N, C-alpha and C positions, 0 to 999 in steps of 0.2 A: 425109397422104392429101389430095391436092388434087383428084383426079378419081375419080368412081365412075360406074358405069353406072346403078345403081338407088339411089334414095333411098326411105326408108320414114318416113312421118310418121303416128304413131298417136295417137288421142285419143278423147275422149268426144264432142266437137264438139256441145255442147248449149247454144247453137248455135255453129257455126263463125263466127268474126268476122274483122275485117280484120287482126288480129294474127296469126292462123293463116295467112292468105294471105301476109302479109309474110314470115313465117318460111319458108313453102314457097318463095316467090320468091327469097329470099336463099340458101337451100340449093341451089336449082336453079342459080343463077348461080355460087356459090362452088365447088361440086363438079362443075360442068358436067354435071349429070345428064341422061341420055337419058330416063329415066323416073322418076316419083315416085309411089309407091304410097301412097295415103292410106287408112289402116285405121281405120274407125269401130268402136270397141269396143262390142259389143252389150250386155254386162253387166260393166261395170268392176268390178274387185275393190277399188278404193280410194275410189270415190265413187258416189253414187246419181245416175242419169240421170233427168231429169224428163220426157223424151219418149221415144217408141218408137225403137227402133233403125232401123226403116224410115224414119221421118221425119228422123232425124239423117243417115242415108245420103243422102236426097234433098237436104237442106240442104247437105251437104258437096259433093255433085256440082255444085250450083249455085254454091257459094262458090269452087270451084277450077276452074271451067269455062274460065276465060280464060287459064289457065296451060298451056304446052306440055307434052305427055307425061305428064299427070296421070291416073291411074286411081284410082277410089274403090271400095273393097270393104268389106263387113261383116266384122268380125273377131269370131268366136265365142269366142275365148280372153280370159279376164279378165286374164291376165298376159303381158307382152311375150315372155318367154323361151319360153312354150308356143306362141305364134304363130310365133316364129322357128323353133322346133324342127320344126314342121309344114312350114313353107315352105322352110327350108334355102336362103335366098337366096344367090346368088353375087355377089361384088364389090358388096356393098351397104353403105350408111351409113344408120344409124338416126338421125333428126333429133330433137333435143330442145332445149328452151330452158334457159338457165342454172338457172332455178329447179328444173326437173325433174332436171337433172344433180346439183344439190346434194343431192337425195334418192336418187340412183342407187345408192349403197352399200346402201341398204335395200330395193331391188328384189329380187324373187325371183331368185336365181342370177345376180347381175350378172356374175360371171366367165364364165358360159356365154354370156350375151348377147354379151360381147366376143369370144368365140370364133366366134360366128356372124356378127357384123356389126361394122363400125367404128361408132363413136359420133360424130356431128356435133353440137357444142354451140354454139348461137347465144348469143354473149355480148351482154349488154345491161345497163344500169344497173338498180339496184334489188335485186340479190341481194347480200347482205352478203359482203364478201371473205373473212371468216373461214369462212363456210359453204362457199365455193368451194374454199378451201385444204384444209379438212377432207375434202371429197369427193375432191379430187385425191389426197390422201395415202392414202385408203382404196381407191382404184380398183385392181383387181388387174392390169390391163394398160394402163398409161398410153400406151403406144405405139399402142394402138388407138383413141385419142381425137384428134379434130381440132377445134380451136376456131375459130370464124369470127364476124365482127362482123355485126350487123344493126342498122338504125335502130330504136330502141325505139318500139313502138306500145302506148300505155297503154289497154288495154281487157281486159275479162274476160267470159267467158260469163255469170257470175252478174250482172254489171252489165247486160248485154243483157236477161236474163230480168227483172230487177227493173224496168227502164225500160218494157218491154212491159207488165208487170203494172200499172204505174202510169199507163199510157196516154201515155207520153212517146215522142218520136221516137227511132229507132235508126239513122237514115240514115247517120251518120258512124261507126257502130260495126260495121256488117256490109255486105257487098257488096249492091248494090241488088237482085239477084235473090233473095238470102236474105231481105231485108227484105219483099219482095213475097210470098214463100212463107210466111214466118211469119204475115203478115196473112191470106193466103188460107186457111191451114190452122187459123187461130185458136190458134196455139201460144203458150205462156208468158203467157196472160192472167190466170191465176189466181196470186195471190201465193204465194210459196214458204212 
């Protein structure tokens, strides 16, 4: 799959950082996406969010505001398959990083996810080859997966939260509008 009309990028985005934006940009370019739907998971089933869903949606809108064709919505489903079942997107590719793909066989109903969407996997260093090979071997429909390269951006949301709590600058870790909003809203100031 080289072209799709719709891309979907889901996550907790607590907060969104320059790595998320780089992933979105690489997917838009690789798949020549007309639209990218960024789904901010309200209550993720796999990790705890430290800020409200509303604040994370606002941060995501700011983070992705400079990319063409991006829409940000709140996703009330904890699991990807449930969100996709409700939306039933047509001609869509669900974007994940290589680290998420390595865990894909453990997602809720991965075979159904691949019936509903293609999977676009951004390859980058840092994910062990053995984990990737194991995941590829266990995927129910390998023809529904497309791998693409992206320049690695070494940053994590937990690093951003830790730096804010420690009073350190985050300018190189998040888009400027996100840094301003985090300061304005007083987010992540308490240590986790």
